[in-house]
N, C-alpha and C positions, 0 to 999 in steps of 0.2 A: 715491635716485631711480631708479637702475638696477634695484634689486631690486623696487621698486614697479611699474615699467613691465613688468618681466619677469613678475611674478606676476599683475598685474591691469590692465595697460595695453597700450601699443602693441607690446610685445615678448612678450606672453603667447603661450605655445606655442612659443617660439623657444629652442632650446638654446644658441645663440650670438648675441650682439648687442653692439654698441657703443651706449651711451647717453650723450648729450651734453646739457649745459646751455649755451646760448649767451645770455649776458646781459651784465652789466657786465664779466664775465670769461668764460672758456670752460673748463668742466670736463668730465670724462668718466669712465666706468667700463666695465669689460668683464664681460659674462656669457659664460662659456665652459663648455661641457659641463654646462649647467643649474645653474651656481653662479657667484656673484660671484667674480671672480679679482682679489684685492687686491694680489698681489705681496708681496714681503718687507716693503716699507715702507708698504703700504696705498695706494700711489699708482698702481698699474697702470691704464692707460687714461686717464691725464691728458693728453688729446689737445690741450688748449689750448696746450701748449708743444712741439708738433710744429713744426719749422721748415719754412716754406713759401716764404721769401724770404731767401736767404743774405746779401743786401745791404740787408735791410730795416731798419726802425727798431728801436732798442733796446727790448727788452721789460723789464717790471718784474722778471723773473727774472734779468736780466743778459745774456741771449742776444740775438740779433738775428732778426727776421723770424718770430717765433712766430705761429701762426695767430691768437692772441689780439690781436696788434697790428694785425690787419687786419679781423677779423670780429666782434669784441666790439661791444656797443652803443656805448660811447664812441668806439671806433676808427671805426666807420661814420659817426658824427656828425662827428667831427673831420675826416675826409677830405672829407665833403660840404661842410662849411663852408670848408675850405681851397681847395676847387675851385669856389667860386662859388655854392653853394646858399645861398639867402636865405630863412630862415623867414618866415612871415607876421608883419607888425608892426602892432599889438602882437601878440605870439604868443598864440594861443588855447590852446596846450598847451606844456609845457616843451620847450626845444630839446634833444631827445634822439633816440634811434633810433626811438622811436615817431613823432615828428614827421617824421623822414626817411622812414619807411615810409609814412606817410599821403601825403606828397608823391609818393613813388614810385608808389603806387597811383593817384594822380591824373595820372600821366604825366610828372612832372618829370624831365628827362633826367639831371640831375646826381644826384638821389636814386636813380634807377634804376641809374646807373653805380656809386654807392656800394654798393648791394646786390649788383650783379653782381660787383664786386671781392671783396666778402666771400664770396659764394657760391663763387667760384673758389678762394679760400683754403681754405674749408671742404672743398671737393671734394678738394683736394690732400691735406689732412690725413686725410680719410676714406679715400681711395684708398690712402695709405701704410699706415694702420692696418689696413685690410682685407687688404692684401698680406702683412702680417706675421702676422695672426691668423686669416685666412680667414673672418671674420664676413660674413654676408650681409644682416643687418638692422641698420640704423642708426636710432636713435630720437633726435629732437632736440626738446628742450624749452627753456624759458627765455623771457625777455621778447622777445628778437629773433625767436625762432621764431613768436611771435604775429603777425608780419608776414604770415604765410601765404604765398600764391603769390608775393608780391614776393621772398621768400627762396627758397622751395622750387622754383619753376619754374627760375630760373637755376642753382640748385644741382644739380638733376637733369640739366640740359643739360651743365654743367661736368663732372659725374661721367662722363657718356657719353664726353666728350672725354679725360678723364684716367685713368679706370679701364679701361685698354685690354687688360690681360691677360685671357684668356678666363674664368678663374675669378672675375674681378671683375665680369663683365657682369651678374651676378644681384643686385648690391647693391640693396637696397630701402630707401629713405629714407622714414621715417614721422614725422609730428609726434607728440610725446608726447600722451598722453591724460589724465594725472592732474594736470596743471597744477602750481600751487604746493604742492599737498599730496603730491606724489610722494615726497619724502623721508620724510614722516611715515607714509605708507602703506607704504613700503618697510621702514621700521624696525618697524612693527607686524607686517607680514607675516613679517619675519625672526624676531622674537620668537615669534610663533605657530608657525612651522615648527620652530624649535628646541625649543619646549615639546612639540610633538607628537612629534618624533623621540626625545625623552628619556622620553616616557611611553607608547611603544608596548608 
């Protein structure tokens, strides 16, 4: 996904970027110096397991308070339901983050709070990652990102509050452009670029 967005999507022309998928889980990858930075294990940029709440709920990874426990689609839905959000009955759509996003777009205060909470957690993870890597562009895709302004508006507000070091002020959060095809586009672009480099 990261290479696809770097070559043909929202990170095109950016030498350094954090690319994230916010969906049923949260994944990420880093573009550094015009190349994917996989790290020794291939997991560099796995931002979903950045801790943002030391006393938070247990994550599937075994730690506590990972951003995934707050900002993934199931986490948003779980929090909204636990705090009194009631989906329409009978539900016209599945009771998931899309339904919460639709309610938030309609002004439901609990749904808005669920997305605001998720946005603050994402902002904390992004600010921490940017402080470590000095990336200035963050691309977010995945099902939760399709909520649009319901997610991105409070996320940008939270980033202004949390990314306070001067070199972090320029962080630019962008929605992904390639949708569900980003991984396939990235894989094809990587093969194409490798072929070209070996046949120069």
